[in-house]
C-alpha positions as CSV (number, residue, x, y, z in Angstrom):
1,H,32.9,62.8,34.8
2,S,30.4,60.7,36.8
3,A,30.8,57.8,34.5
4,K,32.0,54.4,35.9
5,L,34.4,51.8,34.7
6,L,33.7,48.1,35.1
7,V,36.9,46.3,36.2
8,I,37.3,42.6,35.7
9,E,40.3,41.1,37.6
10,A,41.3,37.5,38.1
11,G,40.5,36.4,41.7
12,R,38.6,39.6,42.4
13,G,35.6,39.3,40.2
14,L,33.8,42.4,39.0
15,R,33.8,45.9,40.5
16,H,32.9,49.4,39.6
17,V,35.4,52.3,39.9
18,G,35.2,55.9,38.9
19,R,36.3,56.9,35.4
20,D,39.2,58.8,36.8
21,S,40.6,55.5,38.3
22,L,41.5,54.1,34.9
23,V,45.2,54.8,35.5
24,D,45.1,53.1,38.9
25,V,43.9,49.7,37.5
26,L,46.6,49.5,34.9
27,H,50.2,48.3,35.2
28,P,53.5,49.1,33.5
29,G,53.7,47.3,30.2
30,D,49.9,47.3,29.7
31,L,48.5,48.5,26.4
32,V,45.5,50.8,26.1
33,V,44.0,50.9,22.6
34,A,41.3,53.6,22.0
35,N,39.0,54.4,19.1
36,D,40.0,57.8,17.6
37,A,36.9,58.1,15.2
38,A,35.5,61.7,15.2
39,T,31.8,62.1,15.1
40,L,30.0,63.7,12.2
41,P,27.1,66.1,12.8
42,A,25.1,63.5,10.8
43,G,21.5,64.8,11.2
44,L,20.5,67.1,8.4
45,H,17.1,68.9,8.2
46,G,15.7,70.0,4.9
47,T,13.1,69.6,2.2
48,H,12.1,66.9,-0.2
49,L,11.8,69.1,-3.2
50,G,9.3,66.8,-5.1
51,S,6.7,67.1,-2.4
52,G,7.8,70.2,-0.6
53,Q,7.6,68.3,2.7
54,P,10.1,68.8,5.6
55,I,12.4,65.9,6.2
56,E,15.4,64.9,8.3
57,V,18.2,62.9,6.8
58,R,20.5,60.9,9.1
59,L,23.7,60.0,7.4
60,A,24.3,56.3,8.1
61,G,27.3,55.0,6.1
62,R,30.0,55.7,3.6
63,R,33.4,54.4,2.5
64,P,35.5,56.1,5.2
65,L,38.8,55.6,3.4
66,S,37.6,57.0,0.1
67,P,38.6,60.6,-0.8
68,D,35.2,61.0,-2.4
69,I,32.8,62.1,0.3
70,A,29.8,62.8,-1.9
71,D,28.2,59.4,-1.5
72,F,26.4,58.3,1.7
73,S,23.7,55.9,2.8
74,A,21.1,57.6,4.9
75,V,17.9,57.0,6.9
76,V,15.1,59.4,6.2
77,F,12.5,60.7,8.6
78,G,9.5,63.0,8.2
79,A,9.0,66.3,10.0
80,G,10.1,66.7,13.6
81,D,13.3,66.4,15.6
82,F,14.9,64.5,18.5
83,H,12.3,65.6,21.0
84,T,9.9,63.0,19.6
85,R,10.8,59.3,20.2
86,T,12.5,57.8,17.2
87,E,9.7,55.2,17.0
88,D,7.0,57.9,16.9
89,R,8.6,60.1,14.2
90,P,6.3,60.6,11.2
91,L,7.2,58.8,7.9
92,P,8.9,60.8,5.2
93,P,7.3,61.3,1.8
94,H,7.7,58.6,-0.8
95,F,11.2,58.6,-2.1
96,M,12.2,57.7,-5.6
97,V,15.5,57.5,-7.5
98,E,16.6,60.9,-8.8
99,D,14.6,62.8,-6.1
100,R,16.2,66.1,-5.2
101,L,16.8,67.2,-1.6
102,A,17.6,70.6,-0.2
103,L,19.5,70.2,3.1
104,G,20.4,73.7,4.3
105,P,23.3,74.8,2.2
106,L,23.6,71.4,0.6
107,S,21.8,69.8,-2.3
108,A,21.7,66.1,-2.8
109,T,20.2,63.5,-5.2
110,V,18.7,60.1,-4.3
111,T,20.8,57.6,-6.3
112,A,19.3,54.4,-5.0
113,L,16.8,52.8,-2.7
114,L,18.6,50.3,-0.5
115,G,16.0,47.6,0.1
116,H,13.8,49.7,2.3
117,P,11.7,52.9,1.6
118,R,13.5,54.8,4.4
119,L,17.1,53.7,3.5
120,V,18.5,55.5,0.6
121,A,21.8,56.3,-1.2
122,L,22.6,60.0,-1.6
123,R,25.0,61.9,-3.7
124,F,25.8,65.5,-2.6
125,D,26.5,68.2,-5.1
126,G,29.8,70.2,-4.9
127,A,33.4,69.8,-4.2
128,P,34.6,67.9,-1.1
129,D,35.4,71.1,0.9
130,E,31.9,72.4,0.2
131,I,30.3,69.2,1.3
132,W,32.4,69.1,4.5
133,A,31.6,72.7,5.2
134,G,27.9,72.2,4.6
135,I,27.7,69.2,7.0
136,A,29.7,71.0,9.6
137,R,27.6,74.2,9.5
138,H,24.2,72.7,9.0
139,G,24.4,69.3,10.5
140,R,23.4,68.4,14.1
141,P,24.6,65.5,16.2
142,I,22.2,62.6,16.1
143,Q,20.5,62.4,19.4
144,Y,17.5,60.9,21.2
145,P,14.8,62.3,23.6
146,H,16.4,61.0,26.8
147,V,18.8,63.9,26.4
148,A,16.5,67.0,26.4
149,T,19.2,69.7,25.7
150,P,20.2,70.0,22.0
151,L,23.7,68.6,21.6
152,L,26.5,70.6,19.9
153,L,29.3,69.1,17.9
154,W,31.8,69.4,20.7
155,D,29.5,67.5,23.0
156,V,30.0,64.4,20.9
157,W,33.7,65.0,19.8
158,T,35.9,62.8,21.9
159,P,39.2,64.4,23.1
160,I,41.3,62.1,20.9
161,A,39.1,62.5,17.8
162,S,40.9,62.2,14.5
163,P,39.2,61.1,11.2
164,P,35.5,62.0,11.0
165,V,34.0,58.5,10.3
166,A,31.6,58.0,13.2
167,F,27.9,58.8,12.9
168,E,27.2,58.7,16.6
169,P,29.9,59.1,19.3
170,P,32.2,56.2,20.2
171,S,31.3,56.7,23.8
172,A,34.1,54.8,25.5
173,G,36.5,57.4,24.1
174,F,35.1,60.0,26.6
175,A,36.9,58.1,29.4
176,L,40.2,59.5,28.0
177,D,41.6,63.0,27.9
178,W,45.2,64.1,27.2
179,R,46.0,64.4,31.0
180,T,44.9,60.8,31.4
181,I,47.0,59.7,28.5
182,A,50.0,61.5,30.0
183,A,49.4,59.8,33.3
184,L,49.3,56.4,31.5
185,R,52.6,57.0,29.8
186,S,54.3,58.2,33.0
187,R,53.1,54.9,34.6
188,G,54.7,52.9,31.8
189,V,51.4,52.0,30.1
190,R,51.5,52.1,26.3
191,F,48.8,53.9,24.3
192,A,47.7,53.4,20.7
193,T,44.7,54.3,18.6
194,I,42.6,52.5,16.0
195,T,40.0,54.1,13.8
196,H,36.7,52.1,14.0
197,A,33.6,53.8,12.7
198,A,30.6,54.0,15.0
199,G,27.2,53.8,13.3
200,I,23.7,54.9,14.3
201,S,22.1,53.0,17.1
202,S,18.4,53.3,16.2
203,T,16.2,54.1,13.1
204,G,12.8,53.8,14.8
205,D,11.8,50.9,12.4
206,P,12.1,47.3,13.6
207,E,13.0,46.0,10.1
208,L,15.7,48.6,9.6
209,D,17.0,48.1,13.2
210,G,17.4,44.4,12.4
211,R,19.9,45.4,9.7
212,L,22.1,47.4,12.0
213,P,25.0,48.0,11.9
214,F,25.1,49.4,8.4
215,D,28.3,49.2,6.4
């Protein structure tokens, strides 16, 4: 609620206003378009079964309009969690095609290496409902050490969230809630949504970061 909006107006230059002032800077007939992508709990801790070593898998991409949710691209880390800077996280064990991973209630197979030892293609076992349930129950939102408190799913779930296609929260969506949308409409401002996937923002590896955003 302490967030600010940057307002750019002809003849007035730039100014900051409070997030709650969004309605006040709009006019009848204006159109607000917001991203309704919901955020997956895309961080999955588990074990690389070939070596027995602990790992973290951060889901990083998939075909969002495909009904098949078994296949993801993912960035892999060694042991540890978000309390350690991403750049300082230990490397994972050596991955090979057909390696098996145990990720809480989920099992997955490495189906390809995607041009980097830490970027892999995964296929989860099970029916779509089982995969969704496993991600929802075991996954954690991707986060970084500047936020010390562990995030829960509702911390990254924007009020207008719809299809789960974001891997980190589309943060501008937090400027909106249903009361604000009602106020926009009462002012004659139109409101529409678009689904635009938000990817991960850092891998801790300069070469991989240079390839962001992933598909």
